[in-house]
C-alpha positions in Angstrom: -88.9 7.1 -66.9 -89.4 5.2 -64.0 -86.4 5.5 -61.3 -84.1 2.8 -61.9 -84.8 2.2 -65.6 -81.8 2.9 -68.1 -82.2 2.9 -71.9 -79.4 4.0 -74.3 -79.9 5.7 -77.3 -79.1 3.4 -80.1 -79.5 6.4 -82.7 -77.1 8.6 -81.0 -75.1 5.6 -80.2 -75.0 4.7 -84.0 -74.0 8.4 -84.9 -70.9 8.6 -83.0 -69.6 5.0 -84.4 -70.2 6.8 -87.4 -68.2 9.9 -86.0 -65.4 7.4 -85.2 -65.4 5.4 -88.1 -65.3 8.6 -90.1 -62.5 10.1 -88.2 -60.4 6.9 -88.5 -60.5 7.2 -92.2 -59.0 10.5 -91.8 -56.4 9.4 -89.8 -55.7 6.0 -92.4 -55.4 8.7 -94.9 -53.0 11.2 -92.9 -50.9 7.6 -92.2 -50.8 7.5 -96.1 -49.3 10.4 -96.6 -47.4 10.5 -94.0 -45.8 7.0 -95.4 -45.4 8.9 -99.1 -43.7 11.9 -97.5 -41.1 9.3 -95.6 -40.3 7.9 -98.7 -39.8 11.2 -100.7 -37.3 12.3 -97.8 -35.7 8.9 -97.9 -35.0 9.4 -101.5 -34.2 13.1 -101.7 -32.5 14.1 -98.1 -29.1 11.6 -97.7 -27.8 12.7 -94.9 -27.7 12.5 -90.9 -30.0 14.8 -90.6 -32.3 13.1 -92.8 -31.9 9.8 -91.5 -32.9 11.6 -88.3 -36.0 12.8 -89.3 -37.3 9.8 -91.4 -36.7 8.3 -87.8 -38.9 10.5 -85.9 -41.7 10.0 -89.1 -41.6 6.6 -88.2 -42.3 7.0 -84.5 -45.2 9.1 -85.9 -46.5 6.8 -88.3 -46.3 4.2 -85.7 -48.3 6.1 -82.9 -50.6 7.0 -85.8 -51.1 3.0 -86.3 -52.0 2.7 -82.6 -54.3 4.9 -82.8 -56.0 3.7 -85.6 -55.9 -0.1 -84.2 -57.5 1.3 -81.0 -60.4 3.0 -82.9 -61.3 0.2 -84.9 -61.2 -2.1 -81.9 -63.4 0.3 -80.5 -66.0 1.1 -83.3 -65.9 -2.8 -83.6 -67.1 -2.9 -79.7 -69.3 -0.5 -80.1 -71.1 -1.8 -83.1 -71.4 -4.9 -81.4 -73.1 -3.3 -78.1 -75.2 -1.6 -80.4 -76.4 -4.5 -81.6 -76.9 -7.1 -78.8 -78.6 -3.8 -76.7 -80.8 -3.5 -80.2 -81.7 -7.1 -80.1 -82.4 -7.6 -76.8 -84.5 -4.5 -76.7 -86.6 -5.8 -79.7 -86.6 -9.2 -77.9 -87.8 -7.8 -74.6 -90.5 -5.8 -77.1 -91.6 -8.7 -78.7 -92.2 -10.8 -75.2 -94.1 -7.5 -73.4 -96.3 -7.9 -76.9 -96.9 -11.9 -76.4 -97.7 -11.0 -72.5 -100.3 -8.2 -73.3 -102.1 -10.5 -76.4 -102.2 -13.5 -74.4 -103.8 -11.3 -71.1 -106.4 -9.7 -73.4 -107.8 -13.1 -74.1 
């Protein structure tokens, strides 16, 4: 590769997007489990300690939701970048092919 030329590894980017998506799905499952756990606690632990504990669980659930939301945004942005880059790379290759065809005539 020449100095000053930069190319993205679109295949690696795609693998990382998949990896992030898988981790996001795990967090979503964990979030659902936390919500179920919280409901179980609310139904069976009627005390000041139970109320305090469910408040702590609420904070954890909110934090997990924040991370899930940021992951969703990041994954969407990376998918767009990958698509735009791939489209641009294809367009450049098409123009190079067209130019080389015109030169050879």
